[in-house]
N, C-alpha and C positions, 0 to 999 in steps of 0.2 A: 111663373112669368113666361108666356109663350112668345118667343122672338122669331118663330118660323115664318117664312115668307115664300110666296110663289113668284118666280122670275123666269120669264120666257119658257114656261112649261116645266121648269125644274123646281124641285122643292129644296129650299135652303134652310138650314137650321137657324140662320140669322142673316140679315141683309148685308153683311160686310164681305165684300169680294176683293181679293187681291188682284189688282189690275195687271195687264200684260206689261212686262218690263224685264230688266235683268234680274229682278227679284225672283222671277218664276222660271229661271232657265235650268233648274236642276231639281230632280225628284226629292232629294234630301232636304233642300231648302223649302220646297213646297210642303213637305211633311211638317216642318217647323211652323209654317204659317197656319196649318190646320191645328196643330197643338196650341197655338196662340189664340185660336178661336175663330179663324176665318170660316165663312159660310160657303165659299166657293173660291176657285182659283182659275185665273185666266193665264194660260201659258205664254211665255215670251213668243212674240210674233215671228212667223216666217215672212221675210221681206222680199217681195218680188223684185224690187229695184236692186237690192243687194246681190241677189242671185244673178240678175242680168249683168251687173257690173263685174262680178267674178268671172262669168262666162266670157265677157268681152275682153278682159285682161288675158285670159288663157288663149283666146283666139288670136289676139294681137301678137302674143309671144310664141305662137306655134309656127312650125315650118309648114303646116298644112292648113291654110285658111279655109280650104273647101270643106274642112271637117267641122265648121262652125255649129251646124245643127247637132252633130254628135256630142260636141263639147258641152253645148248648152243643155242638152238632155241629160248628160252625165252629171253635171253640176247640180241641176235641179233634183235628179234622182237621189244623189248623195245627201243633199240637204233634207229631202223628205225622209230618208232612212233614219237620219239623226233625230228628226222631229217625231217620227213614229215611235222611236225608242224612248223619247222623253215622255210621250203620252203613256206608253205602256208601263214605264218605271214609276211614274207619278200615280197612276191608277193602282199599282201594286202596293204603294205605301199609304195612299190617302183614301178616305171614305167619302169626303165631300165631293160635289160635282167638279169635274175638271173640264174646262172650256178651252178648246184649241183656238188659235188666232192666226189669221192671215192678213198681212198688210199688202194690198194690191192696188193697182191703178189702171188695169186693162180688163176689158170684158172678155171672159172665156179663158184667160190665162191659167186660172187655178181650179176651174170647175172639175177637171179630170182628176185632180188630186184630193178633192174634198172627201170623196168616198173612202180613201185610204185612212184619213184621219178618223172617220166614223168607225171603220173596222178596227182601228187601233184602240178604241175604247173611249174616245172623246164624247162627253155627254152633250155638248153643244159646240157650235162653231161661231166665232166672232169674226166678222169681216171688217177690217179697218181700211176704208177706201179714201184715198186722198191723192189728187193729182193737181198740182199748182199750175193753173193756166195763166200764162203771161203773154201769149201771142194775141195782139189786138185783132188779128184777122182770122183767128180760129173760129170756124163756123159752129163748132160744138159748144162754144161758150154760152150760147143762148139757152141751152137746156142741159146744164151739167147734171141735173138729177137723173137723166137717162142713163148715165154711166153707172150710177149707184143701183138703179133698178135692174139694169141689164146684167150686171155682175151677180146680183142677188138671185135673179131668175135662173141664171145658168147654174149656180151652185145648188139651188133648191131642186133641180132636176136630178142631182146625183146623190143627195143625202136625205135621210128621214129625221135626223136629229134637228133640234131647234137651231135656227140661224139668226144671229144677232148682228145688227149693223152699228158700228161705232162711227159717229160722224163728228165733224167740226162745226163751229158756229159761224162759218163764213157763208151763210145762206140768208137771203132776204126773208124767206117765209119757211121757217123750220117746221111748224106744224104741218104745212102742206107737203113738205118732203117726207116727214114721218108717215103721213097718211098714205102716200104713194108706196112707201116701203112696206107698210102694213098690207096694202092690197097686193103687193108682189110676193108676200109670204113671210115677211120678217116676223119673228116671234117677240123681238125686243129691240130696243135701241139704247145706246150709251151716249149720254149727253155730258161731257163732250170729250173728244180727243184733244190732247195737248200737244201741239206741234213744236218742232224745234224753233227756238226764239233767237233770231239774229240780233247782233248789236254791233256798234262801231267804237273802236278804241281811237279816240281823237288824238292821243299822243303819238301812237304808232301809225295812225291813219290806215287802219286795216280792219277787216271784218273779223269779229270774234263771236263766240257763243254768248247768248244772252242768259237771262235767269233760267236755270235748269228746272227748279222745283216750283210748284204752284204755292200759293199762299191763301190765307183767309179772304183776301180781297178779290180773289178769282171766283168766290162762291156765288156772288150776286147774279151773274149771268146764268150760272148753272141752275140756281133756284128759279129765276124768272122763266127760263124755257122749260124746266121740268114742270112748273105749274101750268104754263100754257099748253104744253103737249098733253099732259095728263088730263087737263080739263076739256080739251077740244078734240083729242084723238083717243077715244076710249078703246079698250080691247088690245092694247099693246103694252108690254112691260117696259119700264124705264129704269135704267141704272144711272144715277147721278154721278158725275165724275168731274174732277178739277176743282180744287179749293176745299176738299173735305179733309179736315185736319184734326178734329176731335169729335167727341160724342155728341155735343150740341149741334155740330154741322150735320151729323147723321140724322138727328131728329128733325132738323129743318128740312132736309131733303125728303124724308118720309112724309112730313106734313104737306109738302108741296106736291106730292103724288108719286114719288119714286117707290119702286118695289125693292130696290137695293141700291147700294152705293159702291163705287170702286175706289180703292185706296192704292196710292203709289208713293207720292212724295212724302206723305206722313210716315210711311214705313221706312223709306230711305233715311229720313231725318231722325226718327226715334226708335227704329228697330221694330221687329214683329210684336214686341210687348204692347205697342200702342193699340193693337187690335183688341186685346182683352180690356184695356182701359176704356176704349170707346164703347164696347159692348156693356161694360158695367155702368157707364154713364147713361146709356139708353135705358137700361133696366131700372136704374134709380129714378130717372125721369118718369118712366111709366108707372112706377110704384107711387110716386108723389101725386100723379094725376089719376091714379086708380084705373089705369088701363091694364087689362090682362093679356091683350094680344095686339100685334101690330095693326091688324086689319081694323081695329076700333078707331084708329086715328090717321091711318095712311090716306093721304089725299084730302084731309079736312081743310087744308088751305090751298087747294088747287085753284086754278082760275075759275072753274065751274062752281066751287063751293065756298070760296072766300067771301066774307061779308063785303069787303071793299077791294075787288080785284084790280081796280085802277092803279093800285100801288105797284103792280107788276108792269105797268105800261110806261113807256119812255116819256110820255108827256108829263107824267107826274113829277119828273125831275124839275121842270120849270115851275110847276105849281108850288112845289115845296120851297124853292129858293126865291120865288117872287115875293114872299112874305117876310124875308129876312134881310136885315140891313148888312 
């Protein structure tokens, strides 16, 4: 049974990728994920905003505020040293592809450091771009995709390894965005990033953290847009993420057109052993349906290939419920 897949120019032994999170912040833990069966590992992200905040705190408490640039540079360099060490240590222990991750929100801020991650041995780079725009007078809000493409182009100038864009679903036309990212040099996209979920405690009347982990109910949007993008933007790899909790979810994503899936919440909830169970489920399903390789069925139910692709469209919701009492 051949579960090998091609993702963003990388060859993976299977489509199960451990997503960027606290799960992947140590080389020993990453080795455990590989032993459990992971096809690739995305390291815990470097957070641009966190580094900026740390720099700001040091500047505010310093007796020499004019040293702000030096402090900021020192903090970023220190964080980079630790991250380079994580890459090198993980590569020494693991044989599967290791993907570095940067969470950024400004064009140009990380381009100069991307080359260091490549030199450290990263097989690819995942850019997690998100900037919450709340100013109604912000002139950049009219074309937010420019931020994504500008960051991507700046990074592509400094590295030769594949660059993957991890995006959220807060866009009106996701296939159009992916098409622009492909034109700007992206080798793959991750659909989708799961952002922090706010909630309100009505008893204490204060803001609290919402649901931390994804659930099966989150998979529908992931499947819909995986199918749309794979069917309308050929030539770019897709990793489905958010809502993938068992082997059946993996099969669904592959049928919709994903080359791989990213796992996070499922591992937090059930441990790395869930990776092996998912892979076994996929292999059993392939055997029942007489598939010898993933490529025989990947994308069979994408928007371009499905017999009735209207099921992916929003209008289908009303069509379905209009016939029910």
